N, C-alpha and C positions, 0 to 999 in steps of 0.2 A: 175554403182555401189555407189555414194555418194545415186540413189534413193534409192536401193534397201537395203541400213541401217537402211532408212527414213523410210521405209516400213514395214520393223522388229521391230522396236524401237514404232511406230504407232501402232504396230499389240499386243506387249507383252505391254504397256499399256493398250489398251482397251481390252484387252480378257476380264479378271477377272471382265468388267464391262456387259461384254457379258454373262459370264459362268453360267450355271444353276449347282442348287446343283444337287450335285447325290445324288438320293435318295439307302438306304439300304437294302435290306430285314437283318427280322431281324433272330438271331441264328437259331432259329427252322427251319426257309424258306433252309437258306442255308444248314445245314444238309440232307434236302430234296432233294435241288437242287442238292448238291455235289454227295450225292446218287446214284441221277438217271443219274452220269454223272459214275458214280463207284470209286468215289472222286480222279477225275484227279489233278493232281498235278497244285501248285499253292496255293499262301499266304492265300485267302479265304476259300479252301477247305479243305488245313492242319487247320485253324482255325476251321471251324465243324467239321472236322476227329479225330483232337483232347478236343472239348467239352465234343461231343458225349461218346467219351472213358471216361471221366471226371467225368460224367452222371453216366456210370453205373461203378467205382469203387471204389465208398466207401459204406456205409450197414451204413442204407438202401439205398440200391444203388432208382437212379432216371432211368425212363423209358429213349431211346438214343436219342428224340426227345418226345417232344408234342405238343402245336398247332401253326401251323403258319399261321400269319397274315401277310397279307401284310402292309405293316409302310406307314401309313396316314401322314407322315413327315419327314424329314432327322433324318437319328438313324443312332449311332454306330453301326457298325457289333456286335452282341449279347449285343445289345441294346432293349429298348421292340419297341413290336412292334404295327401298329394300327388296322387301322380300316379291315375287308374283310378278315375272319377267311376262309382256306383252309377246303374244304371239301372232307377227301381221302376216301370216301364213295363209292365211282364214281367208273368205269370197272377200267378210266381212273388210280386210285391210287393202284391196285392191289398190283402190284409188291413193293409197301409203304409196303402195310398191312402184307406182308411176310417174313416183318423182323423179325428176331427174336435174344433173349437176352438167352444166353446157361452157365449155370453153371456147373462147376464140383470141384468137392467134392473128394477124396482120400485119403486113411491112409494105412498105413505099421506098422505092429507091430507083435508080436511074443508072441504065446503060453508060458507057461512056458516048455511046456515039443515039444512039435514041430514045425516045420520049420516056417520062412516066411508067410505071409499072406497079403494079399489085400485084401481093400475094395475101391468101388468107385459108381459116380451117376455123370449125367449127369441130369439135368433140363433145361427143356424150359419153357419160358416164353415169350408171343407177344408181340408187341412196346414197348405196355402202361406198361409191364412188369406185369400184369394178364392171367388167363385163364395159369393156369403155369402145367405141370402135368411131372413128371417122363420117361424118353429118356430111360437110363438104371440105372438100381443098379444090385450091384454083392458084393455080402459078405461072408467073405474069403476065397478068393482065393487062388489057391496053386502059380497064375502067376498073374503077373503085368499087368498092365492093356493096350490096345494093343496097335495097335502105330494110330489108327485114327475109326470114326466110321460113319455109313450115315446119313445122318439129316430131319429133316422130307420134308425140301428141293430138298431131292435127294443130296445133297452135301456130299462130302467123306471133313468129319475135320480130320487133327486131333489131338489128346488127348492134353494135354498142355505137355511141355517138363517130358524127361525120367527122369533126375537130379530129378523129384519130388515123383519118385516113393523109395525111399532112405531115404528120412523122412514122421518121425511119423506120420503130418499131411500135406494135400497142400490142399486149393482150388484156384480156378482162373473163372474169365468169362470172352466174346468174343460177339460179336455181328456177325450175318448173315445175310446177307442183301442183292439188289440184286435191278440190274441196269434197270430202265428207258425199255428196250432190254429181260427184265427175266432172265438177264444174273446172277448167284449166284456171290458173295463174302462175304469174312467176315474180321475180325477183327484180330488182333493177341491174344493171350489171354493174359490175364495181372490180374497178382496173388495178393489175396489181404489178 
């Protein structure tokens, strides 16, 4: 028993001497790696997901992720990257290039003499928030926007909450993403 305690104390004292400093990826790499796994539970992926959403919700919006560099020196998660930029133009990163930022704008109004009417549109932008185009655009409809729509990636996505149908103007943004196996997912809608 005495030898076991002595070994334990010796291990505790020498461990810091031999421990290597862990190298973290910068935040863009963390977003990409967590996205590849479908944002599994855990502190790093939760922080990566929160950062991705934080980037798309202000105005003007930023892309959900940027250039992933492998850290050349120890960095804190979200800190500056190092050398070795990841080239996502290769076929291995095809799943990452399918990431889309979807924008919703909806309005509810009443003409002077007519019934309630709704306008809504969905815009889609690539992962760099470039190459944007209109997916759906409806004006002066006598019915509110439907429950869901099919995205460019073939995924059924619900429209923002139905409570937004009652307010004069509603806008929201979300990210549609896939994992490394091609399974598509999406964030919730975030009103801004």
